[in-house]
N, CA, C and O atoms as a GROMACS GRO file, in nm:
protein
  356
    1MET      N    1   1.046   1.460  -0.128
    1MET     CA    2   1.126   1.507  -0.019
    1MET      C    3   1.052   1.614   0.060
    1MET      O    4   1.057   1.615   0.183
    2ILE      N    5   0.983   1.702  -0.008
    2ILE     CA    6   0.911   1.810   0.059
    2ILE      C    7   0.802   1.754   0.150
    2ILE      O    8   0.777   1.809   0.257
    3ALA      N    9   0.737   1.646   0.109
    3ALA     CA   10   0.630   1.586   0.188
    3ALA      C   11   0.680   1.533   0.322
    3ALA      O   12   0.602   1.514   0.414
    4LEU      N   13   0.809   1.509   0.332
    4LEU     CA   14   0.864   1.454   0.454
    4LEU      C   15   0.899   1.561   0.557
    4LEU      O   16   0.928   1.528   0.672
    5VAL      N   17   0.898   1.686   0.518
    5VAL     CA   18   0.931   1.793   0.610
    5VAL      C   19   0.828   1.796   0.722
    5VAL      O   20   0.708   1.792   0.697
    6GLY      N   21   0.876   1.803   0.844
    6GLY     CA   22   0.787   1.810   0.958
    6GLY      C   23   0.747   1.675   1.014
    6GLY      O   24   0.678   1.668   1.115
    7CYS      N   25   0.788   1.568   0.950
    7CYS     CA   26   0.757   1.434   0.998
    7CYS      C   27   0.882   1.374   1.060
    7CYS      O   28   0.991   1.384   1.005
    8SER      N   29   0.865   1.313   1.174
    8SER     CA   30   0.978   1.239   1.228
    8SER      C   31   0.989   1.108   1.152
    8SER      O   32   0.893   1.064   1.089
    9GLN      N   33   1.104   1.045   1.158
    9GLN     CA   34   1.127   0.920   1.085
    9GLN      C   35   1.022   0.815   1.122
    9GLN      O   36   0.981   0.736   1.036
   10GLY      N   37   0.977   0.813   1.247
   10GLY     CA   38   0.878   0.717   1.291
   10GLY      C   39   0.738   0.742   1.236
   10GLY      O   40   0.652   0.654   1.246
   11ASP      N   41   0.714   0.860   1.178
   11ASP     CA   42   0.583   0.892   1.124
   11ASP      C   43   0.577   0.876   0.972
   11ASP      O   44   0.472   0.899   0.912
   12VAL      N   45   0.687   0.838   0.911
   12VAL     CA   46   0.693   0.823   0.766
   12VAL      C   47   0.669   0.676   0.732
   12VAL      O   48   0.745   0.589   0.773
   13PRO      N   49   0.560   0.648   0.657
   13PRO     CA   50   0.532   0.509   0.622
   13PRO      C   51   0.636   0.452   0.526
   13PRO      O   52   0.694   0.525   0.445
   14ASP      N   53   0.658   0.324   0.535
   14ASP     CA   54   0.750   0.251   0.449
   14ASP      C   55   0.699   0.255   0.305
   14ASP      O   56   0.587   0.213   0.277
   15GLU      N   57   0.782   0.304   0.214
   15GLU     CA   58   0.743   0.318   0.074
   15GLU      C   59   0.707   0.183   0.011
   15GLU      O   60   0.615   0.175  -0.070
   16ARG      N   61   0.779   0.080   0.048
   16ARG     CA   62   0.750  -0.054  -0.004
   16ARG      C   63   0.609  -0.097   0.036
   16ARG      O   64   0.536  -0.154  -0.046
   17LEU      N   65   0.571  -0.070   0.159
   17LEU     CA   66   0.437  -0.106   0.206
   17LEU      C   67   0.331  -0.022   0.136
   17LEU      O   68   0.226  -0.074   0.098
   18VAL      N   69   0.356   0.106   0.121
   18VAL     CA   70   0.261   0.195   0.052
   18VAL      C   71   0.237   0.146  -0.090
   18VAL      O   72   0.122   0.132  -0.133
   19SER      N   73   0.343   0.119  -0.162
   19SER     CA   74   0.333   0.072  -0.299
   19SER      C   75   0.259  -0.060  -0.308
   19SER      O   76   0.172  -0.078  -0.394
   20THR      N   77   0.294  -0.152  -0.221
   20THR     CA   78   0.230  -0.284  -0.221
   20THR      C   79   0.082  -0.272  -0.190
   20THR      O   80  -0.001  -0.332  -0.258
   21TYR      N   81   0.047  -0.196  -0.087
   21TYR     CA   82  -0.093  -0.184  -0.047
   21TYR      C   83  -0.176  -0.117  -0.156
   21TYR      O   84  -0.290  -0.155  -0.179
   22ALA      N   85  -0.120  -0.018  -0.223
   22ALA     CA   86  -0.192   0.046  -0.334
   22ALA      C   87  -0.221  -0.056  -0.444
   22ALA      O   88  -0.332  -0.058  -0.498
   23GLU      N   89  -0.124  -0.138  -0.477
   23GLU     CA   90  -0.147  -0.242  -0.578
   23GLU      C   91  -0.248  -0.344  -0.531
   23GLU      O   92  -0.328  -0.393  -0.611
   24VAL      N   93  -0.247  -0.378  -0.404
   24VAL     CA   94  -0.345  -0.471  -0.348
   24VAL      C   95  -0.486  -0.416  -0.366
   24VAL      O   96  -0.577  -0.489  -0.402
   25ILE      N   97  -0.504  -0.288  -0.340
   25ILE     CA   98  -0.636  -0.226  -0.357
   25ILE      C   99  -0.680  -0.235  -0.502
   25ILE      O  100  -0.796  -0.269  -0.529
   26ILE      N  101  -0.591  -0.204  -0.595
   26ILE     CA  102  -0.625  -0.212  -0.738
   26ILE      C  103  -0.666  -0.354  -0.775
   26ILE      O  104  -0.766  -0.373  -0.845
   27VAL      N  105  -0.592  -0.452  -0.729
   27VAL     CA  106  -0.624  -0.593  -0.759
   27VAL      C  107  -0.762  -0.629  -0.702
   27VAL      O  108  -0.842  -0.691  -0.770
   28ARG      N  109  -0.788  -0.590  -0.580
   28ARG     CA  110  -0.917  -0.624  -0.517
   28ARG      C  111  -1.034  -0.557  -0.589
   28ARG      O  112  -1.144  -0.612  -0.592
   29GLU      N  113  -1.011  -0.440  -0.647
   29GLU     CA  114  -1.116  -0.370  -0.721
   29GLU      C  115  -1.136  -0.428  -0.861
   29GLU      O  116  -1.239  -0.401  -0.924
   30SER      N  117  -1.041  -0.505  -0.909
   30SER     CA  118  -1.041  -0.546  -1.050
   30SER      C  119  -1.127  -0.669  -1.081
   30SER      O  120  -1.159  -0.693  -1.198
   31SER      N  121  -1.165  -0.746  -0.980
   31SER     CA  122  -1.237  -0.870  -1.009
   31SER      C  123  -1.316  -0.916  -0.888
   31SER      O  124  -1.282  -0.888  -0.774
   32ASN      N  125  -1.425  -0.989  -0.918
   32ASN     CA  126  -1.503  -1.053  -0.812
   32ASN      C  127  -1.467  -1.201  -0.799
   32ASN      O  128  -1.518  -1.269  -0.710
   33ASP      N  129  -1.380  -1.249  -0.885
   33ASP     CA  130  -1.336  -1.388  -0.885
   33ASP      C  131  -1.233  -1.407  -0.773
   33ASP      O  132  -1.118  -1.364  -0.787
   34THR      N  133  -1.274  -1.470  -0.665
   34THR     CA  134  -1.189  -1.485  -0.547
   34THR      C  135  -1.057  -1.555  -0.577
   34THR      O  136  -0.952  -1.512  -0.529
   35MET      N  137  -1.062  -1.660  -0.655
   35MET     CA  138  -0.938  -1.735  -0.686
   35MET      C  139  -0.843  -1.650  -0.771
   35MET      O  140  -0.722  -1.652  -0.748
   36LEU      N  141  -0.897  -1.577  -0.868
   36LEU     CA  142  -0.815  -1.490  -0.951
   36LEU      C  143  -0.751  -1.380  -0.867
   36LEU      O  144  -0.632  -1.351  -0.881
   37VAL      N  145  -0.830  -1.319  -0.781
   37VAL     CA  146  -0.778  -1.213  -0.694
   37VAL      C  147  -0.668  -1.269  -0.604
   37VAL      O  148  -0.565  -1.204  -0.586
   38ARG      N  149  -0.689  -1.386  -0.548
   38ARG     CA  150  -0.588  -1.446  -0.460
   38ARG      C  151  -0.456  -1.469  -0.534
   38ARG      O  152  -0.349  -1.440  -0.481
   39ARG      N  153  -0.464  -1.521  -0.658
   39ARG     CA  154  -0.342  -1.542  -0.738
   39ARG      C  155  -0.272  -1.410  -0.769
   39ARG      O  156  -0.150  -1.400  -0.760
   40LYS      N  157  -0.352  -1.309  -0.805
   40LYS     CA  158  -0.293  -1.178  -0.835
   40LYS      C  159  -0.230  -1.116  -0.710
   40LYS      O  160  -0.123  -1.056  -0.717
   41LEU      N  161  -0.296  -1.131  -0.596
   41LEU     CA  162  -0.241  -1.078  -0.471
   41LEU      C  163  -0.110  -1.146  -0.436
   41LEU      O  164  -0.014  -1.081  -0.394
   42ASP      N  165  -0.105  -1.277  -0.453
   42ASP     CA  166   0.020  -1.349  -0.427
   42ASP      C  167   0.131  -1.297  -0.518
   42ASP      O  168   0.246  -1.284  -0.475
   43SER      N  169   0.097  -1.267  -0.642
   43SER     CA  170   0.195  -1.214  -0.738
   43SER      C  171   0.243  -1.075  -0.697
   43SER      O  172   0.362  -1.046  -0.704
   44VAL      N  173   0.149  -0.990  -0.654
   44VAL     CA  174   0.186  -0.855  -0.609
   44VAL      C  175   0.278  -0.863  -0.488
   44VAL      O  176   0.381  -0.795  -0.484
   45LEU      N  177   0.242  -0.945  -0.392
   45LEU     CA  178   0.325  -0.958  -0.271
   45LEU      C  179   0.464  -1.008  -0.307
   45LEU      O  180   0.564  -0.956  -0.256
   46ALA      N  181   0.472  -1.107  -0.394
   46ALA     CA  182   0.602  -1.161  -0.434
   46ALA      C  183   0.685  -1.057  -0.508
   46ALA      O  184   0.806  -1.050  -0.490
   47SER      N  185   0.620  -0.975  -0.591
   47SER     CA  186   0.695  -0.874  -0.666
   47SER      C  187   0.756  -0.768  -0.576
   47SER      O  188   0.850  -0.699  -0.615
   48HIS      N  189   0.701  -0.754  -0.456
   48HIS     CA  190   0.754  -0.658  -0.357
   48HIS      C  191   0.832  -0.730  -0.247
   48HIS      O  192   0.862  -0.672  -0.143
   49ASN      N  193   0.865  -0.856  -0.273
   49ASN     CA  194   0.942  -0.938  -0.178
   49ASN      C  195   0.876  -0.950  -0.041
   49ASN      O  196   0.941  -0.943   0.062
   50TYR      N  197   0.745  -0.970  -0.043
   50TYR     CA  198   0.669  -0.993   0.079
   50TYR      C  199   0.617  -1.136   0.081
   50TYR      O  200   0.586  -1.193  -0.024
   51VAL      N  201   0.608  -1.193   0.198
   51VAL     CA  202   0.522  -1.310   0.219
   51VAL      C  203   0.399  -1.254   0.290
   51VAL      O  204   0.406  -1.150   0.356
   52ARG      N  205   0.289  -1.323   0.277
   52ARG     CA  206   0.161  -1.270   0.327
   52ARG      C  207   0.168  -1.231   0.475
   52ARG      O  208   0.118  -1.125   0.514
   53GLU      N  209   0.229  -1.314   0.557
   53GLU     CA  210   0.236  -1.286   0.701
   53GLU      C  211   0.314  -1.158   0.731
   53GLU      O  212   0.273  -1.078   0.816
   54GLU      N  213   0.424  -1.138   0.661
   54GLU     CA  214   0.505  -1.017   0.681
   54GLU      C  215   0.428  -0.893   0.637
   54GLU      O  216   0.430  -0.791   0.705
   55PHE      N  217   0.359  -0.903   0.523
   55PHE     CA  218   0.280  -0.792   0.473
   55PHE      C  219   0.172  -0.755   0.574
   55PHE      O  220   0.154  -0.637   0.607
   56GLU      N  221   0.099  -0.854   0.623
   56GLU     CA  222  -0.007  -0.828   0.720
   56GLU      C  223   0.048  -0.768   0.850
   56GLU      O  224  -0.015  -0.680   0.908
   57LYS      N  225   0.163  -0.815   0.894
   57LYS     CA  226   0.226  -0.761   1.015
   57LYS      C  227   0.265  -0.614   0.992
   57LYS      O  228   0.238  -0.529   1.077
   58ASP      N  229   0.328  -0.586   0.878
   58ASP     CA  230   0.367  -0.448   0.847
   58ASP      C  231   0.244  -0.358   0.835
   58ASP      O  232   0.246  -0.243   0.880
   59LEU      N  233   0.138  -0.410   0.775
   59LEU     CA  234   0.015  -0.332   0.761
   59LEU      C  235  -0.045  -0.301   0.898
   59LEU      O  236  -0.087  -0.188   0.923
   60ARG      N  237  -0.049  -0.398   0.986
   60ARG     CA  238  -0.099  -0.375   1.122
   60ARG      C  239  -0.015  -0.271   1.197
   60ARG      O  240  -0.068  -0.194   1.276
   61SER      N  241   0.115  -0.271   1.172
   61SER     CA  242   0.203  -0.177   1.242
   61SER      C  243   0.173  -0.031   1.206
   61SER      O  244   0.210   0.059   1.281
   62MET      N  245   0.108  -0.008   1.093
   62MET     CA  246   0.074   0.129   1.054
   62MET      C  247  -0.028   0.190   1.149
   62MET      O  248  -0.042   0.312   1.155
   63GLY      N  249  -0.099   0.107   1.222
   63GLY     CA  250  -0.198   0.156   1.318
   63GLY      C  251  -0.140   0.183   1.456
   63GLY      O  252  -0.215   0.209   1.551
   64SER      N  253  -0.008   0.176   1.469
   64SER     CA  254   0.054   0.192   1.601
   64SER      C  255   0.038   0.332   1.659
   64SER      O  256   0.032   0.348   1.781
   65THR      N  257   0.030   0.432   1.574
   65THR     CA  258   0.003   0.569   1.620
   65THR      C  259  -0.092   0.636   1.522
   65THR      O  260  -0.088   0.606   1.403
   66PRO      N  261  -0.178   0.724   1.569
   66PRO     CA  262  -0.271   0.792   1.479
   66PRO      C  263  -0.200   0.868   1.366
   66PRO      O  264  -0.247   0.868   1.252
   67LYS      N  265  -0.088   0.931   1.398
   67LYS     CA  266  -0.018   1.009   1.296
   67LYS      C  267   0.040   0.919   1.187
   67LYS      O  268   0.029   0.950   1.068
   68LEU      N  269   0.099   0.808   1.226
   68LEU     CA  270   0.153   0.714   1.128
   68LEU      C  271   0.040   0.656   1.043
   68LEU      O  272   0.055   0.644   0.921
   69PHE      N  273  -0.071   0.621   1.105
   69PHE     CA  274  -0.188   0.569   1.034
   69PHE      C  275  -0.236   0.668   0.929
   69PHE      O  276  -0.260   0.631   0.814
   70LYS      N  277  -0.250   0.794   0.967
   70LYS     CA  278  -0.294   0.898   0.873
   70LYS      C  279  -0.193   0.916   0.761
   70LYS      O  280  -0.231   0.924   0.644
   71ASN      N  281  -0.065   0.924   0.794
   71ASN     CA  282   0.038   0.941   0.692
   71ASN      C  283   0.040   0.823   0.594
   71ASN      O  284   0.058   0.842   0.474
   72PHE      N  285   0.021   0.702   0.646
   72PHE     CA  286   0.018   0.584   0.561
   72PHE      C  287  -0.098   0.592   0.462
   72PHE      O  288  -0.077   0.577   0.341
   73TYR      N  289  -0.218   0.617   0.510
   73TYR     CA  290  -0.333   0.621   0.420
   73TYR      C  291  -0.328   0.740   0.326
   73TYR      O  292  -0.373   0.729   0.212
   74ASP      N  293  -0.275   0.852   0.369
   74ASP     CA  294  -0.255   0.965   0.277
   74ASP      C  295  -0.158   0.926   0.165
   74ASP      O  296  -0.181   0.957   0.049
   75SER      N  297  -0.051   0.857   0.201
   75SER     CA  298   0.048   0.813   0.101
   75SER      C  299  -0.014   0.713   0.005
   75SER      O  300   0.011   0.719  -0.116
   76VAL      N  301  -0.093   0.620   0.056
   76VAL     CA  302  -0.160   0.522  -0.030
   76VAL      C  303  -0.256   0.592  -0.125
   76VAL      O  304  -0.259   0.561  -0.244
   77ASN      N  305  -0.334   0.687  -0.074
   77ASN     CA  306  -0.428   0.760  -0.160
   77ASN      C  307  -0.356   0.837  -0.269
   77ASN      O  308  -0.402   0.840  -0.383
   78GLN      N  309  -0.244   0.899  -0.236
   78GLN     CA  310  -0.166   0.971  -0.338
   78GLN      C  311  -0.115   0.874  -0.443
   78GLN      O  312  -0.120   0.904  -0.562
   79ARG      N  313  -0.065   0.759  -0.400
   79ARG     CA  314  -0.015   0.657  -0.493
   79ARG      C  315  -0.128   0.608  -0.584
   79ARG      O  316  -0.108   0.594  -0.705
   80LEU      N  317  -0.245   0.582  -0.526
   80LEU     CA  318  -0.358   0.535  -0.606
   80LEU      C  319  -0.400   0.640  -0.709
   80LEU      O  320  -0.432   0.606  -0.823
   81SER      N  321  -0.400   0.765  -0.669
   81SER     CA  322  -0.435   0.873  -0.763
   81SER      C  323  -0.339   0.876  -0.880
   81SER      O  324  -0.382   0.889  -0.995
   82ARG      N  325  -0.210   0.863  -0.852
   82ARG     CA  326  -0.110   0.862  -0.960
   82ARG      C  327  -0.128   0.740  -1.049
   82ARG      O  328  -0.119   0.750  -1.171
   83MET      N  329  -0.154   0.625  -0.988
   83MET     CA  330  -0.172   0.501  -1.066
   83MET      C  331  -0.295   0.512  -1.155
   83MET      O  332  -0.292   0.473  -1.271
   84ARG      N  333  -0.402   0.566  -1.101
   84ARG     CA  334  -0.527   0.577  -1.179
   84ARG      C  335  -0.515   0.684  -1.287
   84ARG      O  336  -0.573   0.669  -1.394
   85ASP      N  337  -0.441   0.790  -1.260
   85ASP     CA  338  -0.420   0.894  -1.361
   85ASP      C  339  -0.346   0.840  -1.482
   85ASP      O  340  -0.373   0.880  -1.595
   86THR      N  341  -0.252   0.750  -1.459
   86THR     CA  342  -0.173   0.696  -1.570
   86THR      C  343  -0.249   0.590  -1.648
   86THR      O  344  -0.210   0.557  -1.760
   87THR      N  345  -0.358   0.535  -1.591
   87THR     CA  346  -0.434   0.434  -1.663
   87THR      C  347  -0.565   0.487  -1.718
   87THR      O  348  -0.639   0.414  -1.784
   88SER      N  349  -0.596   0.614  -1.694
   88SER     CA  350  -0.719   0.673  -1.745
   88SER      C  351  -0.706   0.697  -1.895
   88SER      O  352  -0.599   0.730  -1.945
   89PRO      N  353  -0.819   0.680  -1.967
   89PRO     CA  354  -0.814   0.704  -2.113
   89PRO      C  355  -0.790   0.848  -2.148
   89PRO      O  356  -0.784   0.882  -2.266
   0.00000   0.00000   0.00000
């Protein structure tokens, strides 16, 4: 809640998109096998109730303003840090 102070509603990235994109990054980093990555990506998108076209459209919309773009990538980076912290030995 504190992170949202000072942001207008239009500058706050969609949490569903942030979560999905963070998982997409993890999947892409996990393997060089294109077919395996594609299957895992389809699974990630489905688990977040996305179809590929909708996900790509929502992702493109994050670039509509510089502030939204920055907030989106900051949110994704924070999510990735938390995800990696919980999987570190």
